[in-house]
SEZALO-809798 format. One record per residue (C-alpha): residue number from 1; residue in three letters; x, y, z. Coordinates in pm, 1 decimal. Each point is the difference from the previous one (the first is absolute). Layout:
BEGIN
[rec NUM; 'ALA'; [X; Y; Z]]
...
END
This chain:
BEGIN
[rec 1; 'GLY'; [9089.2; 6306.7; 2770.5]]
[rec 2; 'PRO'; [-392.0; -23.4; -95.1]]
[rec 3; 'LYS'; [-78.1; -217.4; 307.7]]
[rec 4; 'VAL'; [143.7; 253.5; 228.8]]
[rec 5; 'TYR'; [-180.4; 273.2; -190.6]]
[rec 6; 'GLU'; [-355.4; -188.4; -3.4]]
[rec 7; 'LEU'; [36.8; -60.2; 394.5]]
[rec 8; 'ALA'; [102.1; 322.3; 45.5]]
[rec 9; 'LEU'; [-294.2; 159.9; -138.2]]
[rec 10; 'LYS'; [-171.3; -119.2; 292.8]]
[rec 11; 'GLY'; [226.5; 75.6; 293.6]]
[rec 12; 'ARG'; [-126.3; 274.7; 177.9]]
[rec 13; 'ASN'; [273.0; 33.9; 287.9]]
[rec 14; 'TYR'; [361.1; 117.9; -16.5]]
[rec 15; 'ILE'; [223.1; -204.8; 171.3]]
[rec 16; 'LYS'; [381.3; 165.6; 78.4]]
[rec 17; 'LEU'; [252.4; -214.4; -181.1]]
[rec 18; 'PRO'; [378.7; 57.6; -8.0]]
[rec 19; 'TYR'; [72.2; 327.5; -209.1]]
[rec 20; 'ALA'; [380.8; 16.8; -165.6]]
[rec 21; 'VAL'; [62.0; 325.5; -211.9]]
[rec 22; 'LYS'; [333.4; 125.4; 12.5]]
[rec 23; 'GLY'; [99.4; 231.0; -223.0]]
[rec 24; 'MET'; [-111.3; -140.1; -347.7]]
[rec 25; 'ASP'; [46.8; -372.4; 121.3]]
[rec 26; 'VAL'; [-277.6; -183.7; 144.8]]
[rec 27; 'SER'; [21.7; -380.9; 183.1]]
[rec 28; 'PHE'; [-283.5; -211.6; -11.0]]
[rec 29; 'SER'; [176.5; -230.4; 247.0]]
[rec 30; 'GLY'; [-214.9; -135.4; 289.7]]
[rec 31; 'ILE'; [-330.7; 118.6; -155.1]]
[rec 32; 'LEU'; [-143.6; -328.0; -91.0]]
[rec 33; 'THR'; [129.5; -150.4; 278.9]]
[rec 34; 'ASN'; [-137.3; 262.1; 200.0]]
[rec 35; 'ILE'; [-341.8; -75.9; -195.9]]
[rec 36; 'LYS'; [11.7; -356.8; 86.6]]
[rec 37; 'GLN'; [36.7; 9.8; 345.0]]
[rec 38; 'LYS'; [-280.8; 259.2; 18.4]]
[rec 39; 'TYR'; [-220.6; -232.0; -178.7]]
[rec 40; 'ASP'; [76.7; -311.1; 195.8]]
[rec 41; 'SER'; [-83.8; 190.0; 293.8]]
[rec 42; 'GLY'; [-344.2; 13.1; -102.4]]
[rec 43; 'LYS'; [-75.6; 335.1; 103.8]]
[rec 44; 'TYR'; [6.5; 149.1; -368.3]]
[rec 45; 'SER'; [-171.4; -100.4; -319.3]]
[rec 46; 'ALA'; [166.5; -96.9; -325.1]]
[rec 47; 'GLU'; [-213.7; 301.8; -155.7]]
[rec 48; 'ASP'; [129.1; 267.3; 263.4]]
[rec 49; 'LEU'; [410.9; -149.3; -28.0]]
[rec 50; 'CYS'; [-37.3; 2.0; -367.0]]
[rec 51; 'TYR'; [-142.0; 329.7; 33.1]]
[rec 52; 'SER'; [298.4; 135.7; 213.7]]
[rec 53; 'LEU'; [229.6; -155.3; -234.0]]
[rec 54; 'GLN'; [-82.9; 155.4; -296.4]]
[rec 55; 'GLU'; [-43.6; 365.5; 193.5]]
[rec 56; 'THR'; [376.9; -39.5; 156.7]]
[rec 57; 'VAL'; [190.4; -131.4; -311.8]]
[rec 58; 'PHE'; [-168.9; 226.8; -219.5]]
[rec 59; 'ALA'; [42.5; 283.5; 234.1]]
[rec 60; 'MET'; [351.6; -65.7; -7.9]]
[rec 61; 'LEU'; [50.3; -55.2; -377.8]]
[rec 62; 'ILE'; [-179.0; 348.3; -12.6]]
[rec 63; 'GLU'; [239.9; 185.5; 204.4]]
[rec 64; 'VAL'; [306.5; -98.7; -143.6]]
[rec 65; 'SER'; [-171.3; 83.7; -347.5]]
[rec 66; 'GLU'; [-83.6; 340.3; 111.2]]
[rec 67; 'ARG'; [387.8; 20.4; 136.6]]
[rec 68; 'ALA'; [135.5; -98.8; -303.4]]
[rec 69; 'MET'; [-185.9; 232.2; -218.3]]
[rec 70; 'ALA'; [51.0; 287.7; 255.2]]
[rec 71; 'HIS'; [401.0; -83.5; -4.9]]
[rec 72; 'CYS'; [-21.0; 6.8; -381.4]]
[rec 73; 'GLU'; [-203.0; 215.1; -74.6]]
[rec 74; 'LYS'; [-253.5; -198.2; -205.2]]
[rec 75; 'ARG'; [-354.8; 72.9; -61.2]]
[rec 76; 'GLU'; [-79.3; -377.9; -99.1]]
[rec 77; 'LEU'; [-36.3; -291.6; 115.8]]
[rec 78; 'VAL'; [-51.2; -326.4; -181.0]]
[rec 79; 'LEU'; [-115.4; -332.2; 153.5]]
[rec 80; 'GLY'; [96.4; -309.6; -93.4]]
[rec 81; 'GLY'; [-12.0; -381.4; 63.1]]
[rec 82; 'GLY'; [-263.5; -210.5; 99.1]]
[rec 83; 'VAL'; [-97.8; 175.4; 356.2]]
[rec 84; 'ALA'; [-59.7; 314.7; -210.4]]
[rec 85; 'CYS'; [-318.0; -171.4; -68.3]]
[rec 86; 'ASN'; [-123.4; 60.9; 323.8]]
[rec 87; 'ARG'; [-284.6; 253.3; -14.9]]
[rec 88; 'ARG'; [97.0; 105.0; 335.1]]
[rec 89; 'LEU'; [371.9; 56.8; -48.0]]
[rec 90; 'GLN'; [-106.3; 234.8; -325.8]]
[rec 91; 'GLU'; [-244.4; 202.6; 188.7]]
[rec 92; 'MET'; [269.3; 89.7; 261.4]]
[rec 93; 'ALA'; [244.4; 56.8; -298.3]]
[rec 94; 'GLN'; [-248.0; 229.7; -141.2]]
[rec 95; 'VAL'; [-103.2; 172.2; 296.0]]
[rec 96; 'MET'; [418.7; 55.2; 83.8]]
[rec 97; 'CYS'; [7.6; 122.4; -320.7]]
[rec 98; 'SER'; [-277.3; 254.5; -13.0]]
[rec 99; 'GLU'; [172.7; 137.0; 308.9]]
[rec 100; 'ARG'; [296.9; 34.3; -183.0]]
[rec 101; 'ASN'; [-166.6; 158.3; -280.7]]
[rec 102; 'ALA'; [189.9; -273.3; -213.3]]
[rec 103; 'ASN'; [-117.2; -267.4; -259.3]]
[rec 104; 'CYS'; [-15.3; -362.0; 87.1]]
[rec 105; 'TYR'; [-22.3; -254.3; -278.0]]
[rec 106; 'ILE'; [-118.0; -364.1; 53.4]]
[rec 107; 'PRO'; [-5.6; -232.7; -292.8]]
[rec 108; 'PRO'; [-270.7; -226.1; -83.3]]
[rec 109; 'ASN'; [-48.9; -314.4; 227.5]]
[rec 110; 'ALA'; [97.9; -212.3; -303.5]]
[rec 111; 'LEU'; [328.5; 110.0; -14.2]]
[rec 112; 'LEU'; [77.5; 78.0; 332.9]]
[rec 113; 'VAL'; [-11.1; -400.2; 91.3]]
[rec 114; 'ASP'; [204.5; -108.6; -322.6]]
[rec 115; 'ASN'; [368.5; 109.2; -14.6]]
[rec 116; 'GLY'; [28.5; -141.4; -315.1]]
[rec 117; 'ALA'; [-274.6; 212.9; -110.9]]
[rec 118; 'MET'; [178.7; 314.4; 218.0]]
[rec 119; 'ILE'; [335.3; -54.1; -177.8]]
[rec 120; 'ALA'; [-180.5; -51.8; -397.5]]
[rec 121; 'TRP'; [-208.4; 316.4; 40.6]]
[rec 122; 'LEU'; [321.5; 215.7; 152.5]]
[rec 123; 'GLY'; [219.2; -208.1; -318.9]]
[rec 124; 'LEU'; [-311.0; 173.3; -210.1]]
[rec 125; 'LEU'; [46.9; 313.1; 116.0]]
[rec 126; 'GLU'; [353.0; 52.9; -34.7]]
[rec 127; 'TYR'; [-4.1; -160.6; -363.2]]
[rec 128; 'LEU'; [-317.9; 250.2; -109.5]]
[rec 129; 'SER'; [266.2; 267.5; 119.4]]
[rec 130; 'GLY'; [265.9; -93.3; -184.0]]
[rec 131; 'VAL'; [208.5; -181.8; 246.9]]
[rec 132; 'ARG'; [204.9; -277.7; -129.3]]
[rec 133; 'MET'; [279.1; -241.9; 91.2]]
[rec 134; 'ALA'; [160.1; -319.4; -95.2]]
[rec 135; 'PRO'; [-105.8; -328.7; 252.7]]
[rec 136; 'SER'; [354.0; 55.1; 122.0]]
[rec 137; 'GLU'; [19.9; 367.6; 103.7]]
[rec 138; 'PRO'; [-218.0; -21.7; 300.3]]
[rec 139; 'LEU'; [225.9; 48.2; 297.1]]
[rec 140; 'ILE'; [-126.4; -66.4; 388.3]]
[rec 141; 'LYS'; [109.6; 270.9; 197.1]]
[rec 142; 'PRO'; [-97.6; -99.6; 376.5]]
[rec 143; 'TYR'; [63.8; 351.3; 121.5]]
[rec 144; 'GLU'; [-165.2; 187.9; -223.0]]
[rec 145; 'ARG'; [-218.0; 261.2; 110.4]]
[rec 146; 'THR'; [-386.5; -10.8; -172.6]]
[rec 147; 'ASP'; [-28.2; 380.8; 30.0]]
[rec 148; 'ASP'; [340.7; -18.8; -220.0]]
[rec 149; 'ILE'; [-146.2; -174.0; -262.2]]
[rec 150; 'ILE'; [-112.5; 200.8; -371.1]]
[rec 151; 'VAL'; [-350.7; -87.3; -76.2]]
[rec 152; 'SER'; [-31.6; 60.2; -352.5]]
[rec 153; 'TRP'; [-399.0; -61.5; -8.9]]
[rec 154; 'TYR'; [-69.7; 236.8; 303.0]]
[rec 155; 'SER'; [-68.4; 343.0; -79.1]]
[rec 156; 'GLU'; [97.8; 204.3; 369.4]]
[rec 157; 'LYS'; [-165.6; 345.3; -139.4]]
[rec 158; 'LYS'; [-324.2; -150.3; -96.9]]
[rec 159; 'ARG'; [30.1; -301.2; 313.5]]
[rec 160; 'HIS'; [-134.3; -223.3; -237.3]]
[rec 161; 'PHE'; [77.9; -296.0; -191.5]]
[rec 162; 'THR'; [119.9; 46.4; -389.2]]
[rec 163; 'ILE'; [14.4; -244.2; -235.9]]
[rec 164; 'GLU'; [90.0; 130.6; -347.8]]
[rec 165; 'LYS'; [85.4; -251.3; -313.0]]
[rec 166; 'ALA'; [370.3; -55.3; -48.0]]
[rec 167; 'ALA'; [175.0; 120.6; -320.7]]
END
């Protein structure tokens, strides 16, 4: 979180950590144990370990994001969740998207750290675009692919969000 980010800013030496990416799957198993062992050895500073943790984990996330974009032939990436507040992750995502001639969308931090606000914002976008459903209507579809969902408030042609008042 924010503490790792603050310490990482002071780190200067990259320390190799476990890096496990297979296709579009990542495994963070063993990273924290490895860091604790390195820290307990007294050979490495907390700053360098946080810097290395951040660089390693974010490199893994960006790698799978880029692979997913290529596989699905997408030209945009949206960062979400609290970790997306991290400026280093934002920078890495923007660089990757720039190299792919893609767009990188990063919501304001206030939305990233508040799941309720993110859900409410999506509800507002849906409502303003004319989508209506009864409370009993939504279905949970655990195997539904996010790239198969119709997003009524997004214009693929214009590649931006459009909100028009519902009739």
